[in-house]
C-alpha positions, 0 to 999 in steps of 0.5 A: 471901122476899127483903128489898130494900135498904130492909128491906121484903119484896120482895112488899110493894115489888112491891105498891107498884109495882103499885098505883102503876101502877093507877088509885086504888081506892075507897078508894085502895090503902094498906099499913100496918105494925103490930106483931102478936103480937110481930112486924112485919106488913104490912096491905093493906086491901081496896079494894072490895066483896067483896075481902079484905084481906091480912096479910103477915109480916115475910118477905112471906108471906101470913098471912091475910085479916083482913076483907072477902070475902062475909061481911066477916069475911075468912078467920077465921085472924086474928080478933084482928088489929084488936083487938091490932095496935099501932104503926100506920105508913102505909107507902104510900097511892096518890095520888088520880087 
């Protein structure tokens, strides 16, 4: 996966552009950076209902869905994410419409 000139994975930059072009969700779309298991990760919370959140690694690869979906528990592949993540940085938040 390519990183852009700002050091952010290209897929994350594309998500920011996509979100900026859409109406704000409820809650508004956002992207956070965390440290998780010794690496930088990008967390995209779900905006509504039965959608799943997304967690990307520093290369922009989708790792898992920490929460959301029909059960609210995501896909079960990173169940410790919310307990072990550290160093939260808000990278992007959609402006209210």
